[in-house]
Kinemage of the C-alpha trace (Angstrom):
@kinemage 1
@onewidth
@group {chain A} dominant
@subgroup {mainchain}
@vectorlist {calphas} color= white
{ca ser a 1} P -30.271 -33.133 -134.203
{ca gly a 2} L -26.930 -34.764 -133.853
{ca gln a 3} L -27.491 -36.422 -137.697
{ca val a 4} L -26.521 -33.189 -139.684
{ca arg a 5} L -23.282 -32.348 -141.390
{ca gly a 6} L -22.363 -29.710 -143.799
{ca leu a 7} L -21.810 -26.044 -144.456
{ca cys a 8} L -25.557 -25.494 -142.183
{ca gly a 9} L -22.763 -26.909 -139.183
{ca thr a 10} L -23.293 -30.281 -137.537
{ca phe a 11} L -26.697 -29.210 -134.650
{ca asn a 12} L -25.532 -30.951 -131.967
{ca gly a 13} L -25.374 -28.439 -129.788
{ca asp a 14} L -21.636 -28.200 -129.592
{ca gln a 15} L -20.412 -24.242 -131.446
{ca arg a 16} L -16.709 -25.524 -131.324
{ca asp a 17} L -16.970 -28.463 -133.733
{ca glu a 18} L -20.122 -26.151 -136.392
{ca phe a 19} L -17.003 -25.550 -139.321
{ca thr a 20} L -16.085 -29.238 -139.877
{ca thr a 21} L -14.973 -29.584 -143.310
{ca pro a 22} L -15.796 -32.823 -145.533
{ca glu a 23} L -12.787 -34.399 -144.749
{ca gly a 24} L -13.644 -34.110 -140.484
{ca asp a 25} L -11.289 -31.476 -139.940
{ca val a 26} L -12.565 -28.339 -137.845
{ca glu a 27} L -11.503 -24.781 -139.434
{ca pro a 28} L -10.948 -21.858 -136.948
{ca ala a 29} L -12.001 -19.660 -139.769
{ca val a 30} L -15.373 -18.920 -142.352
{ca ala a 31} L -13.714 -18.439 -145.899
{ca ala a 32} L -11.590 -21.687 -144.765
{ca phe a 33} L -14.135 -23.754 -144.172
{ca ala a 34} L -16.555 -22.646 -146.910
{ca asn a 35} L -13.911 -22.944 -149.033
{ca ala a 36} L -13.728 -26.956 -148.198
{ca phe a 37} L -17.253 -27.040 -150.266
{ca arg a 38} L -16.534 -25.193 -152.979
{ca ala a 39} L -16.954 -27.287 -156.500
{ca ala a 40} L -12.809 -27.414 -157.433
{ca gly a 41} L -13.534 -24.326 -160.742
{ca ala a 42} L -17.072 -23.293 -160.606
{ca cys a 43} L -16.672 -19.996 -158.382
{ca pro a 44} L -13.636 -18.257 -156.628
{ca ala a 45} L -12.365 -19.088 -153.538
{ca leu a 46} L -13.100 -16.702 -150.465
{ca gly a 47} L -10.390 -14.480 -149.286
{ca pro a 48} L -9.889 -14.489 -145.547
{ca gly a 49} L -12.179 -11.775 -145.081
{ca ile a 50} L -15.831 -11.676 -146.053
{ca pro a 51} L -16.900 -9.929 -149.068
{ca asp a 52} L -20.211 -7.947 -148.817
{ca pro a 53} L -22.494 -9.303 -150.739
{ca cys a 54} L -24.463 -5.434 -150.816
{ca asp a 55} L -20.903 -4.202 -152.414
{ca gly a 56} L -21.946 -5.821 -155.973
{ca phe a 57} L -25.358 -4.965 -156.323
{ca pro a 58} L -26.668 -1.246 -155.754
{ca gly a 59} L -29.419 -0.108 -154.075
{ca ser a 60} L -29.814 -3.989 -152.779
{ca arg a 61} L -28.264 -3.032 -148.711
{ca glu a 62} L -31.678 -0.497 -148.293
{ca arg a 63} L -33.866 -3.001 -149.936
{ca ala a 64} L -31.953 -6.166 -147.694
{ca glu a 65} L -32.270 -3.601 -144.781
{ca ala a 66} L -35.979 -3.651 -145.477
{ca ala a 67} L -36.728 -6.845 -145.370
{ca cys a 68} L -34.844 -7.666 -141.907
{ca ala a 69} L -37.291 -4.875 -140.436
{ca val a 70} L -40.107 -7.143 -141.438
{ca leu a 71} L -38.731 -9.954 -140.105
{ca met a 72} L -37.690 -8.666 -137.024
{ca gly a 73} L -40.049 -6.686 -136.762
{ca pro a 74} L -43.350 -7.859 -134.711
{ca ala a 75} L -45.097 -9.928 -136.850
{ca phe a 76} L -42.142 -12.451 -136.299
{ca gln a 77} L -41.572 -12.077 -132.257
């Protein structure tokens, strides 16, 4: 606790600084925060809205919902 930093947040109990960039700035939006960790040219920058990962893969939504149902079910409560 209090010793991590990056895309997983700061884990210090203060949610106001979870989106701290490598430069130490706190971004208010998810896309700007994620873009701060982007390797130049490795992938496209995120726009202001977060794309739905299921949109690009037909049938993924049903598989994801089935997997989440297991994780949210009694075996993991």
